[in-house]
Every structure is written in structure tokens, then in C-alpha cells.
C-alpha positions in Angstrom: -101.9 -61.5 -63.6 -103.8 -63.8 -61.3 -105.8 -62.6 -58.2 -106.2 -64.9 -55.2 -107.5 -64.5 -51.7 -105.3 -64.8 -48.7 -106.7 -68.2 -47.6 -106.1 -69.7 -51.1 -102.6 -68.2 -51.1 -101.8 -69.8 -47.8 -103.2 -73.1 -48.8 -101.5 -73.3 -52.2 -98.5 -71.1 -51.7 -96.0 -73.6 -53.3 -98.2 -73.8 -56.4 -98.2 -70.0 -56.7 -94.5 -69.8 -56.2 -94.0 -72.3 -59.0 -96.1 -70.1 -61.3 -94.2 -67.0 -60.1 -91.0 -68.7 -61.1 -92.4 -69.1 -64.6 -92.8 -65.3 -64.8 -96.4 -64.9 -63.7 -97.4 -62.2 -61.2 -99.9 -63.2 -58.5 -102.0 -60.6 -56.7 -103.0 -61.5 -53.1 -106.3 -59.9 -52.1 -108.2 -59.5 -48.8 -111.9 -59.1 -49.3 -111.3 -58.6 -53.1 -108.9 -55.7 -52.5 -105.3 -56.2 -53.5 -102.9 -56.1 -50.6 -99.7 -57.9 -51.9 -98.0 -59.0 -55.1 -96.0 -62.1 -55.6 -93.4 -61.8 -58.4 -90.1 -63.3 -59.1 -87.0 -61.4 -58.0 -84.1 -60.8 -60.3 -81.2 -62.8 -59.1 -77.8 -61.3 -59.5 -75.2 -63.2 -61.6 -72.9 -65.4 -59.7 -69.5 -63.9 -58.9 -66.7 -65.2 -61.0 -64.5 -67.6 -59.2 -61.4 -66.1 -57.5 -58.1 -67.0 -59.1 -55.3 -67.8 -56.8 -51.9 -66.2 -57.4 -52.9 -63.0 -59.1 -50.3 -61.0 -57.1 -47.5 -63.6 -57.5 -44.2 -61.8 -58.2 -45.6 -58.4 -57.2 -45.5 -58.7 -53.4 -42.2 -59.4 -51.6 -41.6 -60.3 -48.0 -38.5 -59.9 -46.0 -36.9 -63.3 -45.3 -37.6 -63.0 -41.6 -41.1 -61.5 -41.9 -42.8 -64.5 -40.3 -40.0 -65.5 -37.9 -41.0 -65.9 -34.3 -40.6 -62.7 -32.2 -37.6 -62.3 -30.0 -38.1 -62.2 -26.2 -37.6 -58.4 -26.3 -40.2 -57.9 -29.1 -42.7 -60.2 -27.3 -42.3 -58.3 -24.0 -42.7 -55.0 -25.8 -45.8 -56.3 -27.6 -47.4 -57.6 -24.4 -46.7 -54.4 -22.5 -48.0 -52.0 -25.1 -51.4 -50.4 -24.4 -54.3 -51.5 -26.5 -55.3 -48.0 -27.4 -52.4 -45.4 -27.3 -53.1 -42.2 -25.5 -54.7 -39.4 -27.5 -52.3 -37.3 -29.5 -49.9 -40.1 -30.4 -50.0 -41.5 -33.9 
């Protein structure tokens, strides 16, 4: 554990960060009284890559699920309230 004053920490921060990455702990002091501690943080492991197609064969769509809306459906969609009145589900 190394103790440094604030001015020295400001001047040589990148050096101290390099030492922290190597596992050392740096104590920053003001007037020889510890006020902060520099230590490496534990990084979480990277997430595993997502695999495409995990649900293939398990989800089925109706043949017209993505067909364009009819004129009647579009008119009903545009005229519908954004938030239905209370009591309706």
C-alpha cells in the first residue's frame, strides 16, 4: 500500500493507475491524513455471445400476420383512443 499526497496524485495519476492495475492499492492523503483509496475494480465477465435462432421451430406465425392492414383495420386503428377509458380492459 502506497501513500501519496493529492498534488502528487494529480501530477502522476496515470502512473498510479498503472500500478493499481497491477494490483497495488494507493492511498491518497491530504496533509498526511488518508482521504481516498485507489484500487482496481473487479470487472464482470463478458456476456456470452447471443446465438441466433434459438426459438426456431417453436414460434409459429399465421401466414398473414405481417400482411398490410385493410382499409377498415387502418381506420379503426387510427380512430382508437391512445388510452382507453378507465374500467375497460
